[in-house]
N, C-alpha and C positions, 0 to 999 in steps of 0.2 A: 639202505635194508634190503633186506636179499629176495627176491620174487621163488616166487611159491605159485602153485595151483590151488583152484579150488572148485569143485566139480566139474571134473577133467582138464579143459585148457580154460577155465573163465579165473580172468586176473586178480590176484590180489597180492598185497605187500608183506610181508610176516614185521606183528609188532604195529602195523598200520589200526588196524581194527578187525574185530572177529568175523568170522560168517555171521553168525545172530545178530551181529550190530549193523549189516546193512539193512538199509530201509527199502519195503518194498514199492513198486511201482505207485501203489496206490496211495500209501503214505507220503511219497514224495509229490506227489502232484496236489494230495489233499493241503499239503503244510503250505503247498506254493497257494491253493485257493483259498484258505481260511485266513489268507495276509490281507487286510482290509486295503490294504496299500498297494497292491501290488496288482497291474491291472494291464494289459496288452491286448495285442492279433497275432494272429496264428495265419499264417500264409504259405501252405506247401502245397509244390509243383510235383509230378509226375510220378507219386506214390500213395496216392490218397491222401487223407487225414488224420494219417497215424498218430502222429502227437498229440494234436487235440483232442483225438477219444480217449486216453487215459485220463483226462483233466474235466471232459464230459461226466464219464464213469464213477470218476474219485466225488462227485458231488460237490455241490457250494461253487460251481464255475461262473455263477454269472454274473457276483461281482468281481472277477477275473478275466473272465475271456471278454473282449470288446467285439471281437471277432473274428469268424475261423472263415476261408476261404480257399477255394482251389481254383486255379484260373486255368483248368488245362487244356482247352482251346488256343493253339498261337494266334491267334490272332486277337483272340480275346485278351491271352498277356502282353500282346506286342501292345496294343491300346491302352493297358492298363499303368505297364512298366515301360514303354518303349522297345523300340528295335534294337538291336546291339547290331555291331560294325561288324561282327566275322557271323551274324544272323545263325549264333549256335544260342541255345536256352541255358544247358546246365552247365556254369560257369560262373567266377568267383564274381566277374563283373555283373550278371545277373541276378546273383545273391543278394548283391550286396545293394543293386538296385532296390529289389523287392523289401529291401528293409530297412532303408530311406525314405522312401515312399510311406509306405505303412507306419515309421514313426510321424511324420510328416502329416499327415492323415487324423493321429492321434491328437498331435500338438492343437492342430486346427479345429478340430469338432469338441474337446475335452476343455475347459473353461477351469484355468489354473485355481480363479475367486470364487466355485463350486466345489472341486476337490483340490485344496491345497497341499495335499499331502499325498495325494496318489503318485510311483513312481512306476512310470509307463515301459514299456519293450514290447518289443517285433519280435516273434521267432518266424525264421524263414527256412524254410530247405525246397533246392530245386535239383532234381534226380532223375538219371535212365536207370530204371531196373533190369532186370533180364530179359535179352530178345526171347522171340519164342524158337531161333534157330539153337538157344543156348551158346552159341559163339562168342556174344560180350557181355559178362554176368553183371556190368552195370557199375555207377558209380554218380558221387553227385556232392551237391556243397550245402554244410548246413550252418545254422548261425544264429546269436542273437545278438540286438541291439538293446542297451536297456542301462535303466539308469539304479542307483542304489538308494538317491535321496532326492525328494519332491526340486527340480528345478534344477539339478546338477546337469552337467554334461552327459553326454552317453558313453557307452563302454560299448566293443566291440567284440566276440571272442566267435570266426570263424572257423572251420572244419572242411577238409576234403576226405572222402571217404569210399574206400571201393568195399564192393558187398563181395562174397565169395560163396554163398549159397547159391544154389542152383535152381532155386523156384524162387516166383515172383513175391507170392503172396509170404512166403517166411522173410524175403528183404525188406518189404512191409513192414512186417511185424518188427525185425530188427531195425529200420528206420526210427519207430515210433517210440522204440525202448531207447537208442539212443536221444532222441530229440528231448524226453522228460528226464536224463541224466542232465543232460546238457541245461535247461532249464533251471532244476534244483541246484546243477553246483554252479550257477552261475550266481546265484543269487545268496546263496550258504555256503559256497566253498571256496568265493573269490579271493579272498585273502591267504588260501592255498593253492596256488596254479597248480604246481605239481602233484597234488594229493586228487584236485581236481579232473585232472588229466585221468588219471585213473581211476578214478570213479566212474568214468564215461563208459567203462566196462562192465558196471555193476549189471547182472543180469542177461552177463553177454559173453559170450567165448570168443578168443581171436582166429575160431576157424569161420566164424560166423562176418565178421567184419578188420577193415582196415582204416586207421586212419593216418596217412601218411601226408596231411600237409596241419599245419595249425597255427592262429596268428592272434595273438593279446593285443588290446588296444585301448586306449580312452585312461582318465585321468587314477582310475584304480589299478591300470597293468603299469604305467610309468615308468616304476621297475622293472620292467620282468623284459627281459631276452627271449625274444619270440627263437634263436639260435640253440640257448639253452632250452627251452619247452621242445623243440625238437629234438634236442640230442635225447628226452624224456620218452618219446615216442619210439625211437631206437630200443633203449634201455629197457624199458617196461614191455617191447616183443609187440608192440602196436604195430610196426608197421619193419620194414627191410632196410629201409633206408630214406634218406631224407636229405634235403640241397639248398642252400643255399646261396644269395648273389655277391659279387664283391661289395656290394652295398651294404651287405650282412641282413637281408630281407629273404623271409622262407620264401621256395618257391616250390610248385610245383611240379617232379617231377616229369611223370606223363607229357606235361606242356612245353618243358624245357627239352625232351628229348627226342620228340613225335616225331618221325622220320629223318632225324640227326644224322649225320657222320659223327661219332662221337670216338674222341682220343681220351683215355682215361690214365693219369698217373697215380700208383697207388706208393703212400708212405706214413714214417710218420709224421713226420714235418716236425720235428721235437729238438731247434727246429729247420724251419724252411732254409737252406742252405743254397749255395752255387752253384752246388752239384746238380740239385735237386730242379731248377732252373732251367740250368745248361743241358739237361737230360730233356726236360719240356719244349725248350725253345728250338731242338735242333731236331726231335724227333716231331714236332709239330712241323715243320719247311719239309721233311719229307713226305708226312700225311698227307696234306694239301696239295704236292704232287702228283698222290697215285690218280689215275684217271677218272677214278669213281667217287673223287671225293672232292665237295663243291665247300670253299673257303666259307663262302655264306651261308651255308647251311652247315656249321660243324660246331661242336658245342667241345669245347676241353673241361676239363675235369677233374680236379685234385680231390684223392680219396682218400679217407681215416677209416679203415676196416675198427669195428668196436672196439677187438679184442687189446688195438694198441691203443685205447688209452682210459686200459684198466690199469688202476697203480694199486698195489695189494687184495687184489679181489676187486675191487670196487671200482668207478667210473671218477679219475680226479675231475672234475667237471671245469674245474680252474684252470687246469692244463689243456683242456679240447678249447676251452675258450681263448686261450692265450695263441694257440696253432692256429685255430680259424681266422684272428683278428692277424693276424701275419700273413696268411694268403690273401683273405681279403685286402688287406695292403696293397698288394703285388696285383691286384684286378683281379683275382682270381674267382671262378667256382667252386665251392666245398661240397663233396657229397660223404655223408657220413651213413656207413652202412652195416652189417652186421655180416657180413659175407667173409668168410675166412680163404675160402678157396675162391681163385679165379673164374673157375669156370660160372658159378654161381654168380659172378658180378656180370659176366658176358650173358645167361639166360636174364637176369635184371632187366640190362640196354633192350635184349630182345624184346621184352615184351612192348617196348615203346617205339623201332627203328626196325629197321633192314637192313637199311644201308653200313656201307664198311665202317667200319671200330678198329679202333689203334689199343694196344695197349701198350705201356711203356716200362718196361723194368730193366733192373741191375742184374748181373750176370748171377749172383745170388740169392733174387728171386726165382729165377728160370731155372735153376739149380732145384729150388722146392717144388717147383711146378710140375718135376719129373719124379719125385720121391712118390712113391707107393703107399707110404704111410697114410699121406692123408686124405686119401681114397678106399681104404679099408670098409667104410659106413657104407659106400656103396656095392651092388650087387654083381654089376658090372666090374667094379675096381675102376683102375687108373684109364680105361678103357673106354667106359664109359665118361667118363669124366672127361678124356680128350673128343670125345662126339662132341658130346655137350659146346664145347671150347673151341676146338677148330670148323669144326663143324658149320659154323656162321662166316659170313664173311668180315675173318678178322685177320689182322694182323698182330706180330710182336715185336717192338720196336728195342734193340738190346742194345743197353748203353753199358760199354765196356767198363771192366775194372783191372785195379792193379792185382797180380798176387801179392801179400806181405811177405811169402820166404820166398820166394824165387825173381821177384822183382818181372814176374812177364806179365804181359797185355792178356787176358785172358776177353774172347770174344768168341763169337757164335762158331768160331773153327776150331777152339781147342778148347772150350768148356766139359769140363767131364760132370759126366753126370752116371747114376748107377748103371754097372755094366749091364746090366738086365734092358734097359733101358737106351741104348745105343741107336739101336738099331730105327725105334718107334721115333727119338728125336731124329735121325738120322730121313725117315721119313719125311717129318714135319720141314726142317729146315730144308731139301732139298726140294721143295714144292711150295716154298716160297713163305711160306707162315712164319718165321724167324728172320728179322731182317738184323744188319747190322748196324748200329749209328757209329760211322766216319768220320763226321765233320765235330768231332767232339774238343773241349778243351782240354788238354794235357793235365794244364795246373792246376783243374780242380778236383784231381782223380782221390785225390791224397784225402780229401776231406769225408769224414763223417759226421753226421749228427749229435752221434751217443758221443763221442769225443764232444764236440762242441757244447752239450749239454754240460759236461761234467766239469770245463772249462767255468762255465758261468754258476755252476752251483759251488766251484770253490774257490770262488771269487780270485780268479788268472786271468793272465792277460792272454791276447795272441788271438781272441777268436772271430774278434769283431772282421777283420778284414774276407773272412769266409762265409760272408753272409749279403745277401744281395742289399744293395743300396737302400740303407732309410732304417734296415731293419734292426740292427744294433743299437741305434737310438729310441725305438721303438722298447726294444728289449728293457733297456735302460729306464726309458722313463715310466714305463708302466709293471718294473721290477718282475719280469716274467722268467721262469724255468727258473728260481732261487737266487736271481740277482737284486740283491739286497743294498747298494751304495746309494745313496743321494735319494732317501726318502721325501716322496711327493705325496700331495691331493691327488688322487685319481679320477680322472669323469668317469663317466660308467661304461663306455666303451672306445676303443678306438675312431677315429673320424678316419675312415677312411679317401683316401683321395685317388683319383684314378687316373 
């Protein structure tokens, strides 16, 4: 469905529901309160008791709210939930300790004999709002642990949010709205997790809040792939990028990239080929040999931009999952972004790290970087973009290609950029910003993923040897990219081997 806007930047989905059909916050809270069986605790740290306030004001909360608490003092909070190994408070670990602690208390103190039909929940958040100097806008973890049937195992929904507003009071109000939407969605939209995500922005705007990590777990979400939910965050404009590790788990970009040396390789990876892996392996050796790069503090990312996931105007989610599975099976961390231009990707990395970064590019990619048409939306044009791209401590590792017309090897020395860009290119080239990958495997230079994809789709031979070891077998076993031979019963997802 097409994404549209409502009330300026407020998210909705065309054909999903009309604006008039969106329940008010009071209606949502009251529906929870009037359900005789829903019963739980609100534990909120860092921004006041903003969520539970909606449930108190809606009325009828005496049968729903077991307890509302806010352990602001760090020593008191540690006495209740324990001390984190890293001494931090706004972390996923802290949130999960809060949820588990509060659920255990309910189970201990409320007997099932007296309340056989009660379905328990614990809602919690631990956040840091904007500081007085307004240098750090704030972020936090928000989650709910709950049942949908009495005596059933618990389910979890956990989010990481980043505040965009520059006023602490507004951030508090935003948090309260998000929390109310989450609790309502958890109980009444759990069977439609994609819609549940979108409805988190009811009565909110995208310029108020970013959700950059989400994880669903528990029996009612056993068929939910959290990587696919991550894709929804980017697809719906809730965040610019999401990340997951080789085991297929969502990870918080801020934690994974914090003060790291970052090496990124962008591609379609449809499918991942031997040339992709040669680009990575050879550039990685060059990157870690740099004086300013610590191998133990280096994060490698295989990035897929959202524009490369689209087919006929819509994102092909299965195609996305196939690419991600193959990359993860090779032990790689995957970043999904909506950054079309490289300078936006570097700006994103710079939010979390000031250390040296590297971009691995093919010749065609670098030619596109020096194409002015991609920067017409900027008031400073290509110079503004390059200021953002190369101002950082960044190097481009250029992988060569064979010119199909002349048979000539194209490197940084003979690359053809637009005549108006020649001097600009020379400036960055001779200032050490563009470096050739010289120790390349010449035997893989004629491999192109689009040709392999076509061979697979057409049922032709000759593509298996152009892929990294084991990738062809996965494509065949899971019938990826149009492969139709030997149908089989599939597991939910590939079990990754590292």
